[in-house]
Legacy VTK file of the C-alpha trace (Angstrom):
# vtk DataFile Version 3.0
C-alpha trace
ASCII
DATASET POLYDATA
POINTS 272 float
-1.961 4.836 -29.246
-3.718 8.205 -29.134
-5.000 7.461 -25.642
-1.495 6.515 -24.481
-0.104 9.807 -25.797
-2.929 11.920 -24.369
-3.332 10.315 -20.970
0.157 8.945 -20.214
2.924 10.717 -22.122
1.412 14.215 -22.111
0.869 14.401 -18.313
4.248 12.719 -17.737
6.266 15.203 -19.753
3.982 18.042 -18.701
4.806 17.474 -15.032
8.524 17.317 -15.885
8.194 20.664 -17.660
6.291 22.264 -14.765
8.903 21.015 -12.272
11.424 23.394 -13.868
9.338 26.452 -12.993
8.163 28.388 -9.981
4.595 27.785 -11.106
1.579 29.247 -9.343
-1.953 28.229 -10.222
-2.719 31.877 -10.992
0.199 33.956 -12.152
3.116 33.945 -14.548
5.444 30.911 -14.292
9.104 31.721 -13.660
11.767 29.387 -15.034
14.151 28.268 -12.263
15.743 25.150 -13.777
16.493 22.394 -11.270
16.030 24.653 -8.240
12.886 22.768 -7.174
14.912 19.549 -7.023
17.730 21.210 -5.073
15.196 22.735 -2.694
13.594 19.332 -2.263
16.807 17.731 -1.031
17.304 20.616 1.423
13.772 20.207 2.766
13.746 18.299 6.106
10.048 17.482 5.682
10.881 15.641 2.456
13.033 13.146 4.369
10.362 12.783 7.052
7.593 11.952 4.590
9.903 9.669 2.608
10.764 7.778 5.800
7.093 7.554 6.786
6.195 6.253 3.337
8.967 3.639 3.310
7.961 2.386 6.773
4.322 2.287 5.717
5.121 0.482 2.457
7.308 -2.213 4.041
5.047 -2.978 7.018
1.817 -2.678 5.045
3.039 -4.934 2.231
4.329 -7.590 4.634
1.126 -7.628 6.715
-1.097 -7.533 3.650
0.606 -10.528 2.049
0.735 -12.470 5.321
-2.967 -11.976 6.067
-3.960 -12.693 2.467
-1.822 -15.854 2.346
-3.158 -17.216 5.644
-6.766 -16.616 4.610
-6.173 -18.059 1.133
-4.710 -21.221 2.650
-7.656 -21.429 5.052
-10.163 -21.020 2.219
-8.339 -23.720 0.275
-8.979 -26.395 2.914
-12.194 -27.499 1.172
-14.261 -25.538 3.652
-17.915 -24.860 2.934
-18.983 -21.516 1.447
-15.402 -20.600 0.501
-16.712 -18.531 -2.397
-19.005 -16.545 -0.106
-16.105 -15.863 2.261
-14.004 -14.568 -0.642
-16.792 -12.128 -1.486
-16.915 -10.969 2.145
-13.158 -10.365 2.238
-13.279 -8.568 -1.115
-16.075 -6.160 -0.133
-13.772 -3.543 1.502
-11.788 -3.381 -1.747
-14.798 -2.241 -3.775
-16.350 0.087 -1.185
-15.313 3.767 -1.323
-12.017 4.296 0.480
-13.139 7.672 1.831
-16.185 6.093 3.468
-14.043 3.313 4.936
-11.559 5.839 6.320
-14.316 7.874 7.963
-15.790 4.739 9.558
-12.374 3.777 10.908
-11.930 7.315 12.207
-15.101 6.886 14.255
-14.029 3.429 15.449
-10.597 4.651 16.567
-11.663 7.945 18.137
-11.021 8.431 21.847
-14.595 7.435 22.745
-15.068 5.120 19.766
-16.047 1.470 19.603
-12.498 0.099 19.893
-11.725 1.925 23.144
-15.206 1.144 24.468
-14.592 -2.574 23.921
-11.164 -2.325 25.564
-12.738 -0.537 28.538
-15.092 -3.476 29.127
-12.064 -5.658 29.918
-10.343 -3.002 32.021
-7.950 -1.644 29.382
-7.567 2.104 28.926
-7.264 2.501 25.163
-4.775 4.991 23.700
-5.514 7.976 21.491
-5.134 5.917 18.345
-5.167 8.806 15.879
-3.714 11.649 17.963
-0.802 9.778 19.562
2.244 9.715 17.289
3.153 6.237 18.565
-0.183 4.787 17.400
-1.203 6.975 14.459
0.896 5.297 11.745
0.073 1.743 12.954
-3.611 2.734 12.849
-3.277 3.945 9.261
-1.485 0.708 8.351
-4.187 -1.421 10.013
-6.970 0.368 8.156
-5.068 0.082 4.859
-4.485 -3.662 5.263
-8.167 -4.224 6.052
-9.149 -2.147 3.033
-7.044 -4.002 0.476
-6.012 -7.522 1.512
-9.131 -8.993 -0.103
-7.697 -8.360 -3.569
-4.626 -10.437 -2.764
-6.871 -13.145 -1.313
-8.537 -13.488 -4.720
-5.199 -13.606 -6.573
-3.570 -16.082 -4.188
-6.682 -18.270 -4.076
-6.574 -18.478 -7.862
-2.900 -19.431 -7.667
-3.606 -22.128 -5.093
-6.435 -23.593 -7.154
-4.011 -24.008 -10.071
-1.590 -26.139 -8.030
-1.550 -29.815 -9.098
-3.663 -31.775 -6.606
-1.836 -34.980 -7.514
1.451 -33.551 -6.241
-0.040 -32.686 -2.856
-1.720 -36.090 -2.556
1.558 -37.839 -3.393
3.357 -35.823 -0.725
0.745 -36.817 1.865
1.218 -40.476 0.965
4.970 -39.999 1.422
4.303 -38.848 4.982
5.214 -35.163 4.703
3.924 -32.792 7.365
1.674 -29.815 6.646
4.612 -27.452 7.208
6.806 -29.397 4.749
4.070 -29.318 2.102
3.667 -25.568 2.609
7.388 -24.799 2.485
8.570 -27.133 -0.257
5.502 -27.523 -2.496
2.769 -24.928 -2.009
4.878 -21.774 -1.618
7.232 -22.539 -4.555
4.235 -23.228 -6.796
2.541 -20.072 -5.519
5.633 -17.870 -5.891
4.565 -16.212 -9.208
1.295 -15.104 -7.598
3.137 -13.936 -4.483
5.555 -11.948 -6.619
2.720 -10.275 -8.505
0.918 -9.409 -5.257
4.058 -8.102 -3.569
4.949 -5.902 -6.544
1.486 -4.405 -6.987
0.975 -3.956 -3.242
4.321 -2.184 -2.850
3.597 0.155 -5.770
0.204 0.996 -4.277
1.728 1.525 -0.835
3.987 4.312 -2.069
0.899 6.099 -3.396
-1.032 6.013 -0.105
-3.062 9.193 0.232
-6.707 8.847 1.267
-6.072 6.948 4.505
-3.722 9.459 6.173
-5.702 12.395 4.772
-9.035 11.359 6.281
-7.804 9.463 9.344
-5.148 11.798 10.710
-4.632 14.657 8.216
-0.961 13.658 8.284
-0.627 14.240 12.019
0.029 14.380 14.809
2.960 16.507 13.734
4.346 14.807 10.633
4.018 11.256 11.977
1.605 10.073 9.258
2.446 12.577 6.535
3.157 10.522 3.420
4.773 11.334 0.099
1.600 11.779 -1.932
-0.133 13.700 0.854
2.833 16.085 1.017
2.797 16.359 -2.777
-0.933 17.162 -2.755
-0.562 19.851 -0.105
2.299 21.534 -1.931
0.405 21.538 -5.197
-3.136 22.386 -4.149
-2.900 23.910 -0.662
0.376 25.864 -0.779
0.094 26.586 -4.540
3.577 25.259 -5.361
2.842 23.365 -8.555
6.483 23.294 -9.657
7.670 21.882 -6.342
4.826 19.347 -6.306
5.781 18.217 -9.814
9.384 17.733 -8.684
8.108 15.612 -5.787
6.038 13.567 -8.230
9.109 12.828 -10.348
11.147 11.802 -7.316
8.317 9.461 -6.313
8.251 8.046 -9.840
11.994 7.352 -9.717
11.780 5.762 -6.246
8.917 3.462 -7.267
10.680 2.486 -10.499
13.896 1.654 -8.622
12.081 -0.464 -6.036
10.106 -2.254 -8.744
13.314 -2.930 -10.680
14.928 -4.356 -7.536
11.914 -6.605 -7.033
12.197 -7.913 -10.589
15.920 -8.565 -10.129
15.367 -10.272 -6.783
12.529 -12.482 -8.009
15.001 -14.580 -9.983
16.198 -16.069 -6.697
12.840 -17.202 -5.321
10.123 -17.191 -7.993
9.542 -20.555 -9.654
7.932 -20.381 -13.097
8.330 -24.064 -13.937
LINES 1 273
272 0 1 2 3 4 5 6 7 8 9 10 11 12 13 14 15 16 17 18 19 20 21 22 23 24 25 26 27 28 29 30 31 32 33 34 35 36 37 38 39 40 41 42 43 44 45 46 47 48 49 50 51 52 53 54 55 56 57 58 59 60 61 62 63 64 65 66 67 68 69 70 71 72 73 74 75 76 77 78 79 80 81 82 83 84 85 86 87 88 89 90 91 92 93 94 95 96 97 98 99 100 101 102 103 104 105 106 107 108 109 110 111 112 113 114 115 116 117 118 119 120 121 122 123 124 125 126 127 128 129 130 131 132 133 134 135 136 137 138 139 140 141 142 143 144 145 146 147 148 149 150 151 152 153 154 155 156 157 158 159 160 161 162 163 164 165 166 167 168 169 170 171 172 173 174 175 176 177 178 179 180 181 182 183 184 185 186 187 188 189 190 191 192 193 194 195 196 197 198 199 200 201 202 203 204 205 206 207 208 209 210 211 212 213 214 215 216 217 218 219 220 221 222 223 224 225 226 227 228 229 230 231 232 233 234 235 236 237 238 239 240 241 242 243 244 245 246 247 248 249 250 251 252 253 254 255 256 257 258 259 260 261 262 263 264 265 266 267 268 269 270 271
Protein backbone atom coordinates (compact mmCIF):
# COMPACT_ATOMS: atom_id res chain seq x y z
CA UNK A 1 0.00 0.00 0.00
CA UNK A 2 2.83 2.38 0.88
CA UNK A 3 4.56 1.59 -2.41
CA UNK A 4 1.34 2.27 -4.34
CA UNK A 5 0.97 5.66 -2.65
CA UNK A 6 4.62 6.63 -3.11
CA UNK A 7 5.22 5.40 -6.63
CA UNK A 8 1.76 5.63 -8.25
CA UNK A 9 -0.54 8.13 -6.55
CA UNK A 10 2.09 10.71 -5.59
CA UNK A 11 3.56 11.10 -9.12
CA UNK A 12 0.05 10.98 -10.61
CA UNK A 13 -1.35 13.81 -8.52
CA UNK A 14 1.99 15.61 -8.56
CA UNK A 15 1.93 15.85 -12.36
CA UNK A 16 -1.68 17.09 -12.22
CA UNK A 17 -0.59 19.79 -9.78
CA UNK A 18 2.40 20.83 -11.92
CA UNK A 19 0.19 21.02 -15.03
CA UNK A 20 -1.60 24.01 -13.46
CA UNK A 21 1.61 26.06 -13.32
CA UNK A 22 4.09 27.70 -15.63
CA UNK A 23 6.81 25.60 -14.04
CA UNK A 24 10.48 25.93 -14.91
CA UNK A 25 13.08 23.49 -13.64
CA UNK A 26 14.91 26.42 -12.03
CA UNK A 27 12.76 29.34 -11.01
CA UNK A 28 9.56 30.21 -9.22
CA UNK A 29 6.42 28.41 -10.49
CA UNK A 30 3.57 30.68 -11.58
CA UNK A 31 0.00 29.46 -11.19
CA UNK A 32 -1.89 29.72 -14.51
CA UNK A 33 -4.82 27.34 -13.96
CA UNK A 34 -5.90 25.42 -17.06
CA UNK A 35 -3.93 27.64 -19.44
CA UNK A 36 -1.53 24.80 -20.29
CA UNK A 37 -4.49 22.70 -21.44
CA UNK A 38 -5.95 25.56 -23.49
CA UNK A 39 -2.54 26.21 -25.03
CA UNK A 40 -2.23 22.53 -25.84
CA UNK A 41 -5.41 22.50 -27.92
CA UNK A 42 -4.22 25.60 -29.79
CA UNK A 43 -0.87 23.98 -30.54
CA UNK A 44 -0.73 22.62 -34.14
CA UNK A 45 2.19 20.35 -33.24
CA UNK A 46 0.00 18.64 -30.65
CA UNK A 47 -2.39 17.45 -33.37
CA UNK A 48 0.53 16.36 -35.56
CA UNK A 49 2.13 14.22 -32.86
CA UNK A 50 -1.26 12.83 -31.82
CA UNK A 51 -1.95 11.83 -35.43
CA UNK A 52 1.51 10.27 -35.77
CA UNK A 53 1.01 8.33 -32.55
CA UNK A 54 -2.44 7.05 -33.54
CA UNK A 55 -1.16 5.92 -36.95
CA UNK A 56 1.83 4.25 -35.31
CA UNK A 57 -0.33 2.55 -32.67
CA UNK A 58 -2.90 1.15 -35.13
CA UNK A 59 -0.43 -0.10 -37.75
CA UNK A 60 2.11 -1.34 -35.22
CA UNK A 61 -0.48 -3.23 -33.17
CA UNK A 62 -2.03 -4.86 -36.25
CA UNK A 63 1.34 -5.93 -37.70
CA UNK A 64 2.63 -7.08 -34.33
CA UNK A 65 -0.37 -9.31 -33.69
CA UNK A 66 -0.41 -10.65 -37.26
CA UNK A 67 3.28 -11.59 -37.22
CA UNK A 68 3.05 -13.06 -33.72
CA UNK A 69 -0.06 -15.09 -34.62
CA UNK A 70 1.44 -16.48 -37.83
CA UNK A 71 4.66 -17.49 -36.08
CA UNK A 72 2.77 -18.97 -33.12
CA UNK A 73 0.66 -21.09 -35.48
CA UNK A 74 3.82 -22.17 -37.31
CA UNK A 75 5.54 -23.13 -34.06
CA UNK A 76 2.45 -25.09 -33.05
CA UNK A 77 2.69 -27.47 -36.02
CA UNK A 78 4.76 -29.96 -33.99
CA UNK A 79 7.93 -28.71 -35.62
CA UNK A 80 11.29 -29.63 -34.15
CA UNK A 81 13.11 -27.19 -31.86
CA UNK A 82 9.99 -25.04 -31.40
CA UNK A 83 11.23 -24.02 -27.96
CA UNK A 84 14.57 -22.86 -29.36
CA UNK A 85 12.77 -20.81 -32.02
CA UNK A 86 10.66 -19.13 -29.33
CA UNK A 87 13.85 -18.12 -27.54
CA UNK A 88 15.26 -16.69 -30.78
CA UNK A 89 12.12 -14.63 -31.41
CA UNK A 90 12.07 -13.44 -27.80
CA UNK A 91 15.70 -12.25 -27.77
CA UNK A 92 14.97 -8.76 -29.23
CA UNK A 93 12.47 -8.20 -26.41
CA UNK A 94 15.10 -8.60 -23.70
CA UNK A 95 17.97 -6.80 -25.46
CA UNK A 96 18.34 -3.05 -24.77
CA UNK A 97 16.00 -1.05 -26.98
CA UNK A 98 18.56 1.74 -27.41
CA UNK A 99 21.12 -0.73 -28.76
CA UNK A 100 18.54 -2.23 -31.11
CA UNK A 101 17.55 1.22 -32.38
CA UNK A 102 21.17 2.16 -33.07
CA UNK A 103 21.74 -1.09 -34.97
CA UNK A 104 18.64 -0.45 -37.07
CA UNK A 105 19.84 3.10 -37.69
CA UNK A 106 23.03 1.68 -39.19
CA UNK A 107 21.10 -0.90 -41.22
CA UNK A 108 18.72 1.71 -42.66
CA UNK A 109 21.26 4.47 -43.33
CA UNK A 110 21.75 5.60 -46.92
CA UNK A 111 24.82 3.37 -47.35
CA UNK A 112 23.68 0.73 -44.86
CA UNK A 113 23.20 -3.00 -45.26
CA UNK A 114 19.58 -2.80 -46.44
CA UNK A 115 20.33 -0.45 -49.35
CA UNK A 116 23.49 -2.40 -50.17
CA UNK A 117 21.46 -5.60 -50.49
CA UNK A 118 18.86 -3.81 -52.63
CA UNK A 119 21.64 -2.47 -54.86
CA UNK A 120 22.83 -6.01 -55.60
CA UNK A 121 19.50 -6.70 -57.34
CA UNK A 122 19.42 -3.35 -59.13
CA UNK A 123 17.13 -1.47 -56.74
CA UNK A 124 18.04 2.04 -55.62
CA UNK A 125 17.01 2.09 -51.96
CA UNK A 126 15.32 5.17 -50.49
CA UNK A 127 16.54 7.34 -47.64
CA UNK A 128 14.69 5.25 -45.09
CA UNK A 129 15.18 7.58 -42.12
CA UNK A 130 15.41 10.99 -43.82
CA UNK A 131 12.49 10.63 -46.25
CA UNK A 132 9.18 11.53 -44.61
CA UNK A 133 7.41 8.87 -46.70
CA UNK A 134 9.60 6.09 -45.27
CA UNK A 135 10.61 7.33 -41.82
CA UNK A 136 7.45 6.32 -39.91
CA UNK A 137 7.19 2.90 -41.65
CA UNK A 138 10.84 2.32 -40.70
CA UNK A 139 10.12 3.14 -37.05
CA UNK A 140 7.11 0.81 -37.14
CA UNK A 141 9.17 -2.01 -38.69
CA UNK A 142 11.88 -1.71 -36.06
CA UNK A 143 9.27 -1.60 -33.27
CA UNK A 144 7.48 -4.72 -34.51
CA UNK A 145 10.78 -6.61 -34.74
CA UNK A 146 11.69 -5.47 -31.24
CA UNK A 147 8.51 -6.61 -29.52
CA UNK A 148 6.55 -9.28 -31.40
CA UNK A 149 8.43 -12.05 -29.59
CA UNK A 150 6.54 -11.31 -26.38
CA UNK A 151 3.21 -11.88 -28.11
CA UNK A 152 4.59 -15.07 -29.66
CA UNK A 153 5.15 -16.44 -26.15
CA UNK A 154 1.66 -15.43 -24.98
CA UNK A 155 -0.14 -16.76 -28.06
CA UNK A 156 1.90 -19.97 -28.06
CA UNK A 157 0.81 -20.56 -24.47
CA UNK A 158 -2.79 -19.94 -25.50
CA UNK A 159 -2.52 -22.37 -28.39
CA UNK A 160 -1.00 -25.08 -26.20
CA UNK A 161 -4.04 -24.83 -23.90
CA UNK A 162 -6.50 -25.56 -26.72
CA UNK A 163 -8.13 -29.01 -26.44
CA UNK A 164 -6.34 -31.35 -28.86
CA UNK A 165 -9.37 -33.64 -28.95
CA UNK A 166 -11.50 -30.88 -30.47
CA UNK A 167 -9.03 -30.30 -33.29
CA UNK A 168 -8.69 -34.03 -33.97
CA UNK A 169 -12.48 -34.41 -34.09
CA UNK A 170 -12.72 -31.55 -36.58
CA UNK A 171 -10.11 -33.19 -38.81
CA UNK A 172 -12.08 -36.44 -38.76
CA UNK A 173 -15.17 -34.45 -39.77
CA UNK A 174 -13.30 -33.26 -42.85
CA UNK A 175 -12.85 -29.58 -42.00
CA UNK A 176 -10.18 -27.62 -43.86
CA UNK A 177 -7.25 -25.90 -42.18
CA UNK A 178 -8.90 -22.51 -42.76
CA UNK A 179 -12.17 -23.69 -41.17
CA UNK A 180 -10.31 -25.02 -38.12
CA UNK A 181 -8.47 -21.71 -37.79
CA UNK A 182 -11.56 -19.54 -38.17
CA UNK A 183 -14.14 -21.51 -36.20
CA UNK A 184 -12.06 -23.35 -33.58
CA UNK A 185 -8.54 -22.02 -33.05
CA UNK A 186 -9.19 -18.27 -33.17
CA UNK A 187 -12.29 -18.36 -30.91
CA UNK A 188 -10.39 -20.45 -28.36
CA UNK A 189 -7.41 -18.10 -28.65
CA UNK A 190 -9.48 -14.91 -28.40
CA UNK A 191 -8.71 -14.21 -24.68
CA UNK A 192 -4.98 -14.32 -25.43
CA UNK A 193 -5.46 -12.16 -28.53
CA UNK A 194 -7.43 -9.64 -26.50
CA UNK A 195 -4.72 -9.47 -23.84
CA UNK A 196 -2.00 -9.02 -26.48
CA UNK A 197 -3.95 -6.38 -28.40
CA UNK A 198 -4.67 -4.37 -25.25
CA UNK A 199 -1.11 -4.44 -23.91
CA UNK A 200 0.41 -3.80 -27.34
CA UNK A 201 -1.86 -0.81 -27.95
CA UNK A 202 -1.06 0.69 -24.54
CA UNK A 203 2.66 0.27 -25.21
CA UNK A 204 2.31 1.76 -28.69
CA UNK A 205 0.99 5.06 -27.34
CA UNK A 206 4.10 5.29 -25.16
CA UNK A 207 6.60 4.83 -28.01
CA UNK A 208 9.67 6.95 -27.34
CA UNK A 209 13.07 5.30 -27.76
CA UNK A 210 12.58 4.21 -31.38
CA UNK A 211 11.78 7.62 -32.89
CA UNK A 212 14.30 9.34 -30.61
CA UNK A 213 17.28 7.24 -31.68
CA UNK A 214 16.22 6.37 -35.23
CA UNK A 215 15.01 9.71 -36.55
CA UNK A 216 14.99 12.22 -33.66
CA UNK A 217 11.33 12.79 -34.57
CA UNK A 218 12.14 13.88 -38.11
CA UNK A 219 12.28 14.60 -40.89
CA UNK A 220 10.15 17.58 -39.95
CA UNK A 221 7.54 16.22 -37.54
CA UNK A 222 6.87 13.02 -39.49
CA UNK A 223 7.96 10.66 -36.68
CA UNK A 224 7.46 12.96 -33.71
CA UNK A 225 5.32 11.01 -31.24
CA UNK A 226 3.36 12.01 -28.16
CA UNK A 227 5.89 10.91 -25.56
CA UNK A 228 8.82 12.29 -27.55
CA UNK A 229 7.06 15.66 -27.75
CA UNK A 230 6.28 15.46 -24.04
CA UNK A 231 9.93 14.70 -23.24
CA UNK A 232 11.21 17.60 -25.32
CA UNK A 233 8.81 20.06 -23.73
CA UNK A 234 9.73 18.93 -20.24
CA UNK A 235 13.48 18.41 -20.46
CA UNK A 236 14.66 20.30 -23.55
CA UNK A 237 12.39 23.37 -23.63
CA UNK A 238 12.00 23.48 -19.81
CA UNK A 239 8.19 23.56 -19.90
CA UNK A 240 7.40 21.18 -17.07
CA UNK A 241 3.83 22.44 -16.67
CA UNK A 242 3.04 22.01 -20.35
CA UNK A 243 4.69 18.57 -20.39
CA UNK A 244 2.57 17.52 -17.41
CA UNK A 245 -0.57 18.65 -19.23
CA UNK A 246 0.50 16.55 -22.22
CA UNK A 247 1.03 13.58 -19.91
CA UNK A 248 -2.51 13.88 -18.56
CA UNK A 249 -3.99 14.11 -22.05
CA UNK A 250 -2.05 10.97 -22.99
CA UNK A 251 -3.35 9.25 -19.86
CA UNK A 252 -6.95 10.12 -20.78
CA UNK A 253 -6.50 9.00 -24.40
CA UNK A 254 -5.00 5.64 -23.37
CA UNK A 255 -7.72 5.08 -20.77
CA UNK A 256 -10.47 5.83 -23.31
CA UNK A 257 -8.98 3.48 -25.91
CA UNK A 258 -8.51 0.75 -23.31
CA UNK A 259 -12.11 1.19 -22.14
CA UNK A 260 -13.32 0.90 -25.74
CA UNK A 261 -11.31 -2.29 -26.15
CA UNK A 262 -12.89 -3.78 -23.03
CA UNK A 263 -16.37 -2.84 -24.26
CA UNK A 264 -15.69 -4.22 -27.73
CA UNK A 265 -14.23 -7.50 -26.49
CA UNK A 266 -17.70 -8.66 -25.45
CA UNK A 267 -18.52 -9.15 -29.13
CA UNK A 268 -15.58 -11.36 -30.09
CA UNK A 269 -13.78 -12.75 -27.03
CA UNK A 270 -14.88 -16.23 -26.00
CA UNK A 271 -14.19 -17.11 -22.36
CA UNK A 272 -16.09 -20.40 -22.36
